[in-house]
LUMBALUM-839310 format. One record per atom (N, C-alpha, C): chain; residue number from 1; x, y, z; atom name. Coordinates in steps of 0.1 Angstrom, whole numbers. Layout:
<recs>
 cadena num    c1    c2    c3 atomo
      A NUM     X     Y     Z    CA
...
</recs>
This chain:
<recs>
 cadena num    c1    c2    c3 atomo
      A   1  1427  1120   873     N
      A   1  1423  1127   866    CA
      A   1  1425  1148   875     C
      A   2  1426  1143   891     N
      A   2  1422  1152   902    CA
      A   2  1438  1155   903     C
      A   3  1446  1146   902     N
      A   3  1459  1149   905    CA
      A   3  1464  1153   893     C
      A   4  1462  1144   885     N
      A   4  1465  1155   869    CA
      A   4  1466  1173   868     C
      A   5  1452  1174   871     N
      A   5  1443  1189   872    CA
      A   5  1457  1200   880     C
      A   6  1455  1190   898     N
      A   6  1465  1195   908    CA
      A   6  1479  1197   901     C
      A   7  1487  1193   894     N
      A   7  1498  1189   885    CA
      A   7  1497  1201   879     C
      A   8  1489  1200   868     N
      A   8  1491  1212   858    CA
      A   8  1488  1222   868     C
      A   9  1485  1226   872     N
      A   9  1483  1239   880    CA
      A   9  1494  1242   885     C
      A  10  1501  1232   889     N
      A  10  1509  1234   898    CA
      A  10  1526  1239   889     C
      A  11  1522  1230   879     N
      A  11  1534  1235   865    CA
      A  11  1535  1248   866     C
      A  12  1521  1247   861     N
      A  12  1518  1263   856    CA
      A  12  1523  1275   868     C
      A  13  1523  1272   876     N
      A  13  1525  1281   885    CA
      A  13  1541  1284   886     C
      A  14  1548  1268   886     N
      A  14  1564  1267   883    CA
      A  14  1571  1279   873     C
      A  15  1562  1274   860     N
      A  15  1567  1277   848    CA
      A  15  1566  1290   849     C
      A  16  1563  1298   855     N
      A  16  1558  1312   855    CA
      A  16  1566  1318   865     C
      A  17  1577  1307   874     N
      A  17  1583  1316   890    CA
      A  17  1575  1315   896     C
      A  18  1567  1314   902     N
      A  18  1557  1317   911    CA
      A  18  1561  1306   925     C
      A  19  1571  1296   924     N
      A  19  1573  1291   931    CA
      A  19  1579  1295   949     C
      A  20  1577  1303   951     N
      A  20  1578  1307   964    CA
      A  20  1576  1304   977     C
      A  21  1575  1287   979     N
      A  21  1575  1286   999    CA
      A  21  1576  1273   994     C
      A  22  1577  1262  1006     N
      A  22  1581  1247  1007    CA
      A  22  1571  1242  1008     C
      A  23  1557  1244  1004     N
      A  23  1544  1242  1003    CA
      A  23  1541  1234   990     C
      A  24  1546  1250   976     N
      A  24  1549  1243   963    CA
      A  24  1555  1233   960     C
      A  25  1569  1232   968     N
      A  25  1578  1224   966    CA
      A  25  1568  1205   970     C
      A  26  1567  1211   983     N
      A  26  1555  1195   982    CA
      A  26  1548  1189   973     C
      A  27  1539  1197   973     N
      A  27  1531  1198   962    CA
      A  27  1535  1196   951     C
      A  28  1546  1199   943     N
      A  28  1553  1192   930    CA
      A  28  1559  1181   932     C
      A  29  1564  1173   944     N
      A  29  1572  1158   947    CA
      A  29  1559  1152   947     C
      A  30  1542  1155   953     N
      A  30  1535  1147   954    CA
      A  30  1531  1144   934     C
      A  31  1526  1158   929     N
      A  31  1521  1154   916    CA
      A  31  1529  1144   905     C
      A  32  1542  1146   910     N
      A  32  1560  1138   905    CA
      A  32  1552  1128   901     C
      A  33  1551  1125   920     N
      A  33  1548  1109   921    CA
      A  33  1537  1100   915     C
      A  34  1526  1111   917     N
      A  34  1518  1104   906    CA
      A  34  1517  1102   890     C
      A  35  1527  1117   887     N
      A  35  1529  1110   871    CA
      A  35  1533  1099   870     C
      A  36  1545  1096   878     N
      A  36  1554  1079   880    CA
      A  36  1543  1068   877     C
      A  37  1532  1070   890     N
      A  37  1519  1062   889    CA
      A  37  1513  1060   878     C
      A  38  1510  1069   877     N
      A  38  1499  1071   862    CA
      A  38  1507  1065   847     C
      A  39  1518  1068   845     N
      A  39  1524  1063   836    CA
      A  39  1529  1052   837     C
      A  40  1534  1039   849     N
      A  40  1533  1028   852    CA
      A  40  1519  1022   848     C
      A  41  1506  1029   850     N
      A  41  1497  1023   848    CA
      A  41  1490  1022   835     C
      A  42  1494  1034   832     N
      A  42  1491  1035   814    CA
      A  42  1499  1023   806     C
      A  43  1511  1020   815     N
      A  43  1521  1007   805    CA
      A  43  1516   996   806     C
      A  44  1512   991   819     N
      A  44  1503   979   822    CA
      A  44  1491   983   810     C
      A  45  1482   983   813     N
      A  45  1471   985   807    CA
      A  45  1472   986   796     C
      A  46  1481   996   789     N
      A  46  1478   992   773    CA
      A  46  1486   975   771     C
      A  47  1494   971   780     N
      A  47  1499   962   776    CA
      A  47  1490   947   780     C
      A  48  1483   948   788     N
      A  48  1469   938   788    CA
      A  48  1461   940   775     C
      A  49  1456   953   771     N
      A  49  1449   950   759    CA
      A  49  1457   946   752     C
      A  50  1463   950   746     N
      A  50  1472   949   733    CA
      A  50  1479   935   729     C
      A  51  1480   928   744     N
      A  51  1484   916   745    CA
      A  51  1472   904   747     C
      A  52  1458   906   745     N
      A  52  1454   898   758    CA
      A  52  1446   887   742     C
      A  53  1449   875   749     N
      A  53  1442   865   736    CA
      A  53  1426   866   734     C
      A  54  1419   872   746     N
      A  54  1408   872   744    CA
      A  54  1396   886   735     C
      A  55  1387   885   729     N
      A  55  1381   898   721    CA
      A  55  1382   909   729     C
      A  56  1384   923   731     N
      A  56  1378   931   740    CA
      A  56  1365   931   735     C
      A  57  1357   933   747     N
      A  57  1347   940   742    CA
      A  57  1345   954   746     C
      A  58  1330   961   743     N
      A  58  1330   976   738    CA
      A  58  1328   981   753     C
      A  59  1331   974   763     N
      A  59  1332   980   778    CA
      A  59  1347   980   777     C
      A  60  1354   965   776     N
      A  60  1371   970   780    CA
      A  60  1371   981   770     C
      A  61  1369   980   760     N
      A  61  1378   997   747    CA
      A  61  1375  1007   754     C
      A  62  1359  1009   761     N
      A  62  1357  1019   767    CA
      A  62  1365  1022   779     C
      A  63  1366  1014   786     N
      A  63  1377  1017   796    CA
      A  63  1389  1017   792     C
      A  64  1397  1011   785     N
      A  64  1409  1018   778    CA
      A  64  1414  1030   772     C
      A  65  1398  1041   764     N
      A  65  1399  1047   759    CA
      A  65  1404  1056   771     C
      A  66  1393  1054   783     N
      A  66  1398  1063   793    CA
      A  66  1409  1061   800     C
      A  67  1417  1055   800     N
      A  67  1429  1053   802    CA
      A  67  1439  1057   799     C
      A  68  1438  1056   788     N
      A  68  1447  1060   774    CA
      A  68  1442  1080   776     C
      A  69  1432  1088   782     N
      A  69  1429  1098   781    CA
      A  69  1440  1101   795     C
      A  70  1432  1099   804     N
      A  70  1442  1100   820    CA
      A  70  1453  1099   818     C
      A  71  1463  1087   808     N
      A  71  1474  1087   812    CA
      A  71  1482  1102   799     C
      A  72  1475  1102   791     N
      A  72  1480  1113   782    CA
      A  72  1479  1125   790     C
      A  73  1464  1131   798     N
      A  73  1467  1142   807    CA
      A  73  1482  1139   813     C
      A  74  1487  1129   816     N
      A  74  1495  1131   832    CA
      A  74  1509  1133   821     C
      A  75  1507  1125   812     N
      A  75  1517  1128   803    CA
      A  75  1522  1145   797     C
      A  76  1510  1149   797     N
      A  76  1510  1161   794    CA
      A  76  1517  1172   800     C
      A  77  1512  1166   814     N
      A  77  1513  1173   829    CA
      A  77  1531  1174   829     C
      A  78  1533  1158   827     N
      A  78  1550  1157   827    CA
      A  78  1560  1166   820     C
      A  79  1552  1167   804     N
      A  79  1558  1175   797    CA
      A  79  1560  1187   800     C
      A  80  1549  1198   807     N
      A  80  1553  1215   814    CA
      A  80  1560  1210   826     C
      A  81  1561  1203   829     N
      A  81  1569  1204   848    CA
      A  81  1582  1200   843     C
      A  82  1590  1192   829     N
      A  82  1601  1194   823    CA
      A  82  1611  1209   820     C
      A  83  1598  1217   820     N
      A  83  1598  1230   822    CA
      A  83  1604  1242   832     C
      A  84  1599  1234   844     N
      A  84  1600  1242   858    CA
      A  84  1611  1246   856     C
      A  85  1617  1258   861     N
      A  85  1631  1264   867    CA
      A  85  1637  1257   879     C
      A  86  1639  1245   877     N
      A  86  1640  1240   892    CA
      A  86  1653  1248   899     C
      A  87  1662  1256   895     N
      A  87  1675  1260   900    CA
      A  87  1673  1272   906     C
      A  88  1661  1279   896     N
      A  88  1662  1294   904    CA
      A  88  1649  1291   919     C
      A  89  1642  1277   919     N
      A  89  1635  1276   932    CA
      A  89  1645  1268   940     C
      A  90  1651  1265   940     N
      A  90  1662  1261   950    CA
      A  90  1672  1273   953     C
      A  91  1669  1282   940     N
      A  91  1679  1296   947    CA
      A  91  1670  1304   958     C
      A  92  1651  1304   956     N
      A  92  1646  1313   965    CA
      A  92  1644  1310   983     C
      A  93  1648  1291   976     N
      A  93  1647  1286   992    CA
      A  93  1659  1284   995     C
      A  94  1672  1288   994     N
      A  94  1682  1285   999    CA
      A  94  1688  1294  1014     C
      A  95  1691  1288  1022     N
      A  95  1692  1294  1035    CA
      A  95  1703  1312  1031     C
      A  96  1706  1314  1027     N
      A  96  1715  1328  1025    CA
      A  96  1701  1338  1014     C
      A  97  1691  1330  1011     N
      A  97  1677  1342  1007    CA
      A  97  1672  1342  1022     C
      A  98  1668  1328  1027     N
      A  98  1662  1336  1038    CA
      A  98  1664  1340  1048     C
      A  99  1676  1337  1050     N
      A  99  1683  1348  1058    CA
      A  99  1678  1362  1056     C
      A 100  1685  1365  1045     N
      A 100  1681  1378  1037    CA
      A 100  1666  1380  1044     C
      A 101  1654  1375  1041     N
      A 101  1642  1378  1040    CA
      A 101  1645  1380  1059     C
      A 102  1646  1371  1064     N
      A 102  1644  1373  1080    CA
      A 102  1651  1392  1080     C
      A 103  1663  1389  1075     N
      A 103  1668  1404  1082    CA
      A 103  1663  1414  1076     C
      A 104  1653  1418  1065     N
      A 104  1646  1428  1058    CA
      A 104  1637  1433  1069     C
      A 105  1632  1415  1074     N
      A 105  1622  1419  1085    CA
      A 105  1622  1427  1093     C
      A 106  1637  1425  1099     N
      A 106  1641  1427  1114    CA
      A 106  1644  1442  1113     C
      A 107  1647  1445  1100     N
      A 107  1653  1464  1099    CA
      A 107  1640  1468  1098     C
      A 108  1626  1461  1091     N
      A 108  1616  1469  1092    CA
      A 108  1604  1474  1104     C
      A 109  1610  1458  1113     N
      A 109  1607  1464  1130    CA
      A 109  1613  1472  1134     C
      A 110  1623  1470  1141     N
      A 110  1635  1484  1142    CA
      A 110  1632  1497  1138     C
      A 111  1629  1498  1123     N
      A 111  1627  1512  1118    CA
      A 111  1612  1513  1126     C
      A 112  1599  1504  1124     N
      A 112  1591  1510  1132    CA
      A 112  1590  1512  1145     C
      A 113  1600  1505  1156     N
      A 113  1601  1511  1173    CA
      A 113  1610  1521  1170     C
      A 114  1619  1526  1159     N
      A 114  1623  1538  1161    CA
      A 114  1613  1542  1158     C
      A 115  1608  1549  1147     N
      A 115  1595  1556  1141    CA
      A 115  1590  1562  1161     C
      A 116  1581  1552  1166     N
      A 116  1577  1552  1174    CA
      A 116  1583  1564  1184     C
      A 117  1593  1556  1193     N
      A 117  1601  1562  1204    CA
      A 117  1604  1576  1199     C
      A 118  1607  1580  1186     N
      A 118  1613  1596  1181    CA
      A 118  1606  1601  1185     C
      A 119  1587  1599  1181     N
      A 119  1577  1604  1180    CA
      A 119  1576  1606  1192     C
      A 120  1577  1601  1201     N
      A 120  1575  1599  1216    CA
      A 120  1582  1604  1224     C
      A 121  1594  1609  1220     N
      A 121  1607  1617  1229    CA
      A 121  1608  1634  1220     C
      A 122  1600  1631  1206     N
      A 122  1602  1645  1204    CA
      A 122  1589  1654  1213     C
      A 123  1572  1644  1211     N
      A 123  1559  1650  1222    CA
      A 123  1567  1654  1234     C
      A 124  1572  1647  1239     N
      A 124  1575  1649  1255    CA
      A 124  1587  1660  1256     C
      A 125  1600  1664  1246     N
      A 125  1601  1673  1246    CA
      A 125  1602  1685  1241     C
      A 126  1590  1689  1233     N
      A 126  1578  1700  1230    CA
      A 126  1571  1705  1241     C
      A 127  1564  1695  1252     N
      A 127  1558  1695  1262    CA
      A 127  1566  1702  1276     C
      A 128  1581  1697  1277     N
      A 128  1589  1701  1284    CA
      A 128  1586  1715  1285     C
      A 129  1592  1721  1266     N
      A 129  1597  1731  1262    CA
      A 129  1585  1742  1273     C
      A 130  1574  1740  1265     N
      A 130  1563  1744  1268    CA
      A 130  1561  1746  1284     C
      A 131  1559  1740  1292     N
      A 131  1563  1741  1304    CA
      A 131  1569  1747  1312     C
      A 132  1587  1749  1305     N
      A 132  1595  1760  1309    CA
      A 132  1595  1775  1307     C
      A 133  1582  1778  1293     N
      A 133  1585  1789  1286    CA
      A 133  1568  1794  1299     C
      A 134  1560  1783  1305     N
      A 134  1550  1788  1313    CA
      A 134  1554  1792  1326     C
      A 135  1569  1786  1327     N
      A 135  1568  1791  1343    CA
      A 135  1579  1799  1345     C
      A 136  1587  1805  1331     N
      A 136  1595  1816  1331    CA
      A 136  1586  1826  1330     C
      A 137  1574  1832  1325     N
      A 137  1563  1840  1325    CA
      A 137  1556  1843  1333     C
      A 138  1554  1832  1344     N
      A 138  1548  1833  1357    CA
      A 138  1559  1838  1365     C
      A 139  1569  1834  1365     N
      A 139  1572  1842  1372    CA
      A 139  1585  1854  1371     C
      A 140  1585  1862  1358     N
      A 140  1586  1873  1356    CA
      A 140  1572  1880  1357     C
      A 141  1561  1878  1358     N
      A 141  1548  1882  1364    CA
      A 141  1553  1886  1371     C
      A 142  1555  1877  1384     N
      A 142  1557  1879  1399    CA
      A 142  1570  1890  1403     C
      A 143  1580  1891  1399     N
      A 143  1592  1896  1394    CA
      A 143  1585  1916  1395     C
      A 144  1572  1915  1386     N
      A 144  1575  1929  1381    CA
      A 144  1564  1933  1391     C
      A 145  1556  1921  1401     N
      A 145  1544  1928  1405    CA
      A 145  1550  1930  1421     C
      A 146  1564  1924  1424     N
      A 146  1569  1924  1437    CA
      A 146  1571  1936  1445     C
      A 147  1561  1937  1457     N
      A 147  1560  1947  1462    CA
      A 147  1548  1960  1457     C
      A 148  1545  1949  1449     N
      A 148  1530  1960  1447    CA
      A 148  1516  1948  1452     C
      A 149  1517  1936  1457     N
      A 149  1509  1926  1453    CA
      A 149  1505  1927  1469     C
      A 150  1490  1922  1475     N
      A 150  1490  1921  1491    CA
      A 150  1491  1902  1494     C
      A 151  1497  1903  1501     N
      A 151  1500  1891  1511    CA
      A 151  1491  1879  1504     C
      A 152  1479  1881  1501     N
      A 152  1474  1869  1496    CA
      A 152  1478  1865  1478     C
      A 153  1477  1880  1475     N
      A 153  1478  1877  1460    CA
      A 153  1493  1871  1461     C
      A 154  1506  1870  1470     N
      A 154  1519  1866  1468    CA
      A 154  1519  1856  1469     C
      A 155  1507  1855  1480     N
      A 155  1507  1830  1482    CA
      A 155  1498  1826  1468     C
      A 156  1491  1834  1465     N
      A 156  1484  1825  1449    CA
      A 156  1493  1828  1442     C
      A 157  1502  1836  1443     N
      A 157  1512  1833  1425    CA
      A 157  1520  1826  1425     C
      A 158  1529  1822  1444     N
      A 158  1535  1813  1442    CA
      A 158  1527  1800  1448     C
      A 159  1515  1798  1449     N
      A 159  1512  1782  1449    CA
      A 159  1515  1778  1435     C
      A 160  1510  1789  1418     N
      A 160  1505  1791  1406    CA
      A 160  1522  1781  1402     C
      A 161  1533  1788  1409     N
      A 161  1546  1790  1408    CA
      A 161  1552  1775  1410     C
      A 162  1546  1772  1422     N
      A 162  1551  1758  1430    CA
      A 162  1546  1751  1422     C
      A 163  1536  1749  1415     N
      A 163  1524  1737  1412    CA
      A 163  1532  1740  1394     C
      A 164  1537  1745  1387     N
      A 164  1540  1743  1379    CA
      A 164  1558  1739  1376     C
      A 165  1565  1740  1385     N
      A 165  1577  1738  1390    CA
      A 165  1581  1719  1389     C
      A 166  1568  1715  1399     N
      A 166  1563  1703  1401    CA
      A 166  1562  1698  1389     C
      A 167  1552  1702  1378     N
      A 167  1550  1702  1364    CA
      A 167  1558  1695  1358     C
      A 168  1569  1708  1358     N
      A 168  1582  1703  1350    CA
      A 168  1587  1698  1355     C
      A 169  1590  1693  1370     N
      A 169  1602  1678  1367    CA
      A 169  1593  1666  1362     C
      A 170  1580  1668  1364     N
      A 170  1576  1658  1356    CA
      A 170  1579  1655  1343     C
      A 171  1575  1666  1334     N
      A 171  1581  1665  1322    CA
      A 171  1595  1662  1317     C
      A 172  1604  1669  1329     N
      A 172  1617  1661  1331    CA
      A 172  1622  1646  1326     C
      A 173  1614  1643  1340     N
      A 173  1612  1628  1341    CA
      A 173  1608  1622  1335     C
      A 174  1598  1625  1326     N
      A 174  1595  1617  1313    CA
      A 174  1600  1618  1296     C
      A 175  1610  1628  1297     N
      A 175  1619  1631  1285    CA
      A 175  1630  1622  1287     C
      A 176  1633  1621  1301     N
      A 176  1647  1609  1303    CA
      A 176  1641  1598  1300     C
      A 177  1625  1595  1303     N
      A 177  1623  1581  1298    CA
      A 177  1625  1578  1287     C
      A 178  1615  1584  1274     N
      A 178  1613  1583  1266    CA
      A 178  1631  1583  1259     C
      A 179  1635  1592  1260     N
      A 179  1649  1595  1257    CA
      A 179  1658  1579  1255     C
      A 180  1660  1574  1273     N
      A 180  1661  1562  1271    CA
      A 180  1660  1555  1262     C
      A 181  1645  1550  1263     N
      A 181  1638  1539  1254    CA
      A 181  1641  1546  1236     C
      A 182  1647  1554  1233     N
      A 182  1650  1561  1225    CA
      A 182  1666  1557  1215     C
      A 183  1671  1557  1229     N
      A 183  1686  1554  1225    CA
      A 183  1692  1540  1222     C
      A 184  1681  1531  1228     N
      A 184  1674  1514  1227    CA
      A 184  1674  1517  1214     C
      A 185  1664  1521  1210     N
      A 185  1658  1518  1194    CA
      A 185  1668  1522  1185     C
      A 186  1675  1532  1186     N
      A 186  1685  1535  1181    CA
      A 186  1698  1522  1176     C
      A 187  1700  1519  1190     N
      A 187  1713  1514  1187    CA
      A 187  1707  1492  1184     C
      A 188  1698  1495  1187     N
      A 188  1689  1484  1177    CA
      A 188  1686  1482  1162     C
      A 189  1688  1493  1159     N
      A 189  1688  1502  1142    CA
      A 189  1697  1499  1135     C
      A 190  1711  1504  1144     N
      A 190  1723  1501  1140    CA
      A 190  1727  1485  1137     C
      A 191  1720  1478  1147     N
      A 191  1727  1463  1146    CA
      A 191  1723  1456  1134     C
      A 192  1708  1463  1135     N
      A 192  1699  1455  1122    CA
      A 192  1703  1457  1109     C
      A 193  1714  1473  1110     N
      A 193  1714  1475  1093    CA
      A 193  1727  1470  1095     C
      A 194  1738  1468  1104     N
      A 194  1749  1458  1103    CA
      A 194  1742  1442  1099     C
      A 195  1735  1441  1104     N
      A 195  1729  1423  1102    CA
      A 195  1725  1417  1088     C
      A 196  1716  1429  1085     N
      A 196  1713  1433  1067    CA
      A 196  1725  1432  1060     C
      A 197  1730  1441  1063     N
      A 197  1745  1441  1053    CA
      A 197  1752  1429  1051     C
      A 198  1757  1425  1063     N
      A 198  1765  1415  1063    CA
      A 198  1750  1401  1056     C
      A 199  1747  1405  1059     N
      A 199  1733  1394  1050    CA
      A 199  1736  1393  1036     C
      A 200  1736  1401  1028     N
      A 200  1735  1408  1019    CA
      A 200  1724  1415  1013     C
      A 201  1715  1421  1017     N
      A 201  1701  1428  1021    CA
      A 201  1705  1446  1019     C
      A 202  1714  1448  1015     N
      A 202  1719  1463  1012    CA
      A 202  1712  1472  1015     C
      A 203  1701  1467  1008     N
      A 203  1689  1479  1007    CA
      A 203  1684  1479  1019     C
      A 204  1681  1470  1026     N
      A 204  1675  1470  1040    CA
      A 204  1683  1480  1049     C
      A 205  1696  1477  1047     N
      A 205  1707  1485  1055    CA
      A 205  1707  1495  1054     C
      A 206  1705  1501  1042     N
      A 206  1706  1514  1034    CA
      A 206  1694  1525  1041     C
      A 207  1685  1516  1042     N
      A 207  1670  1523  1041    CA
      A 207  1672  1523  1057     C
      A 208  1679  1517  1062     N
      A 208  1676  1517  1081    CA
      A 208  1686  1530  1087     C
      A 209  1695  1527  1077     N
      A 209  1703  1538  1085    CA
      A 209  1700  1549  1078     C
      A 210  1695  1553  1063     N
      A 210  1686  1565  1064    CA
      A 210  1674  1571  1075     C
      A 211  1665  1560  1079     N
      A 211  1657  1564  1086    CA
      A 211  1662  1566  1107     C
      A 212  1675  1563  1109     N
      A 212  1683  1570  1115    CA
      A 212  1692  1578  1117     C
      A 213  1698  1585  1103     N
      A 213  1698  1594  1104    CA
      A 213  1687  1607  1104     C
      A 214  1674  1604  1101     N
      A 214  1663  1613  1095    CA
      A 214  1657  1617  1112     C
      A 215  1657  1603  1119     N
      A 215  1652  1605  1137    CA
      A 215  1665  1615  1143     C
      A 216  1675  1611  1142     N
      A 216  1687  1614  1147    CA
      A 216  1687  1635  1147     C
      A 217  1681  1637  1139     N
      A 217  1678  1650  1135    CA
      A 217  1667  1660  1134     C
      A 218  1655  1648  1140     N
      A 218  1646  1652  1149    CA
      A 218  1648  1655  1158     C
      A 219  1647  1649  1166     N
      A 219  1659  1650  1181    CA
      A 219  1663  1659  1180     C
      A 220  1674  1661  1171     N
      A 220  1686  1674  1176    CA
      A 220  1676  1687  1174     C
      A 221  1663  1689  1166     N
      A 221  1661  1699  1166    CA
      A 221  1651  1702  1181     C
      A 222  1644  1689  1182     N
      A 222  1634  1692  1199    CA
      A 222  1642  1693  1211     C
      A 223  1656  1689  1208     N
      A 223  1665  1694  1223    CA
      A 223  1673  1709  1221     C
      A 224  1671  1711  1211     N
      A 224  1678  1725  1208    CA
      A 224  1666  1735  1214     C
      A 225  1653  1730  1208     N
      A 225  1643  1745  1213    CA
      A 225  1642  1741  1229     C
      A 226  1647  1732  1237     N
      A 226  1641  1722  1251    CA
      A 226  1657  1731  1255     C
      A 227  1669  1730  1246     N
      A 227  1681  1739  1254    CA
      A 227  1683  1754  1253     C
      A 228  1670  1756  1243     N
      A 228  1669  1772  1245    CA
      A 228  1662  1776  1256     C
      A 229  1652  1770  1262     N
      A 229  1641  1768  1273    CA
      A 229  1649  1769  1289     C
      A 230  1658  1763  1286     N
      A 230  1665  1759  1302    CA
      A 230  1673  1767  1301     C
      A 231  1680  1776  1289     N
      A 231  1683  1790  1291    CA
      A 231  1681  1806  1293     C
      A 232  1664  1801  1287     N
      A 232  1663  1813  1288    CA
      A 232  1649  1811  1305     C
      A 233  1651  1800  1310     N
      A 233  1647  1800  1323    CA
      A 233  1653  1803  1335     C
      A 234  1673  1795  1333     N
      A 234  1678  1801  1341    CA
      A 234  1684  1815  1341     C
      A 235  1682  1819  1328     N
      A 235  1682  1836  1332    CA
      A 235  1673  1844  1338     C
      A 236  1659  1841  1338     N
      A 236  1653  1843  1347    CA
      A 236  1657  1840  1363     C
      A 237  1661  1829  1365     N
      A 237  1667  1824  1378    CA
      A 237  1680  1836  1384     C
      A 238  1684  1840  1376     N
      A 238  1688  1849  1378    CA
      A 238  1688  1864  1384     C
      A 239  1679  1866  1373     N
      A 239  1671  1877  1374    CA
      A 239  1661  1876  1386     C
      A 240  1656  1869  1392     N
      A 240  1646  1867  1405    CA
      A 240  1654  1869  1412     C
      A 241  1668  1859  1412     N
      A 241  1675  1863  1427    CA
      A 241  1681  1879  1429     C
      A 242  1683  1886  1420     N
      A 242  1692  1900  1420    CA
      A 242  1678  1911  1426     C
      A 243  1663  1906  1419     N
      A 243  1652  1914  1422    CA
      A 243  1646  1914  1438     C
      A 244  1650  1899  1440     N
      A 244  1645  1898  1454    CA
      A 244  1658  1905  1466     C
      A 245  1671  1902  1457     N
      A 245  1682  1909  1470    CA
      A 245  1679  1921  1470     C
      A 246  1673  1929  1456     N
      A 246  1675  1948  1455    CA
      A 246  1658  1950  1468     C
      A 247  1644  1939  1466     N
      A 247  1638  1939  1472    CA
      A 247  1638  1939  1486     C
      A 248  1649  1928  1493     N
      A 248  1651  1931  1504    CA
      A 248  1657  1940  1511     C
      A 249  1668  1940  1502     N
      A 249  1681  1956  1508    CA
      A 249  1666  1969  1511     C
      A 250  1658  1974  1497     N
      A 250  1645  1985  1499    CA
      A 250  1640  1977  1514     C
      A 251  1638  1968  1517     N
      A 251  1625  1968  1526    CA
      A 251  1633  1972  1540     C
      A 252  1647  1965  1541     N
      A 252  1658  1966  1553    CA
      A 252  1659  1981  1553     C
      A 253  1663  1990  1539     N
      A 253  1667  2003  1542    CA
      A 253  1654  2014  1546     C
      A 254  1638  2008  1538     N
      A 254  1626  2013  1545    CA
      A 254  1630  2013  1560     C
      A 255  1628  1999  1570     N
      A 255  1630  1996  1577    CA
      A 255  1637  2002  1589     C
      A 256  1646  2013  1579     N
      A 256  1663  2021  1593    CA
      A 256  1652  2031  1590     C
      A 257  1646  2034  1582     N
      A 257  1642  2050  1581    CA
      A 257  1632  2055  1589     C
      A 258  1620  2043  1592     N
      A 258  1619  2043  1595    CA
      A 258  1615  2040  1611     C
      A 259  1625  2032  1617     N
      A 259  1632  2036  1631    CA
      A 259  1637  2047  1632     C
      A 260  1647  2056  1627     N
      A 260  1652  2068  1622    CA
      A 260  1638  2077  1627     C
      A 261  1631  2076  1618     N
      A 261  1618  2086  1619    CA
      A 261  1611  2082  1639     C
      A 262  1611  2072  1641     N
      A 262  1603  2068  1656    CA
      A 262  1617  2072  1665     C
      A 263  1625  2075  1663     N
      A 263  1633  2079  1672    CA
      A 263  1631  2092  1674     C
      A 264  1633  2101  1662     N
      A 264  1630  2110  1666    CA
      A 264  1618  2117  1671     C
      A 265  1604  2112  1662     N
      A 265  1593  2117  1674    CA
      A 265  1596  2113  1688     C
      A 266  1602  2097  1694     N
      A 266  1603  2098  1706    CA
      A 266  1613  2111  1710     C
      A 267  1616  2118  1704     N
      A 267  1630  2126  1713    CA
      A 267  1623  2139  1715     C
      A 268  1612  2142  1705     N
      A 268  1605  2153  1706    CA
      A 268  1598  2148  1716     C
</recs>
């Protein structure tokens, strides 16, 4: 009876097209074997009762009735199993189907990897751009105060500028490291998309290629901001060189005038 109940449950799931794993197939085979054994037992028991020379007792009739109920349940399950779509089950568990599922899982994993590396690269690039703008502000402040600061104040500003330049170098190294990882993620996604397309998982291939395009677009926007910041930093450095040259020329001219003035005083 337990085997019949299990077989009935398996038949109900199979009739609904829910056999999706090898475990269901093994359970189906086991219940089919139980069905065959039950039918054989029913045949032998029926024959022994019907053709026996001895008069059946009440106990034997009761036992025969239990056998009949059990065998009828088994035969009913067998009738239900005849409706199982075995062709669909075999198709769902074919090698091509399993390969498509595996390819879809690979595209999901590579898309997650691409998403994380893209976010890391954008954040690193944004922080680098902020560091560049901070350095530009410090240098322009120093140039605007050139010749108006005491030696101690000038030294203090230079310490801050040097520290900001070191921070900028660290941010740039971080950007390069995340960019290398991001490029690897893009390459993996492209290979996964190609594999998914070849295996027949067209939708998974289209999805991962769309993710690649979105990631590239976001990274390009962050790179554009970084390039603009680098351009402004280069302009600030040129301005710094010019201002320093002008300031040095001013100091040299002032020193010459001071020497000439001292010469006149000596002659007097």
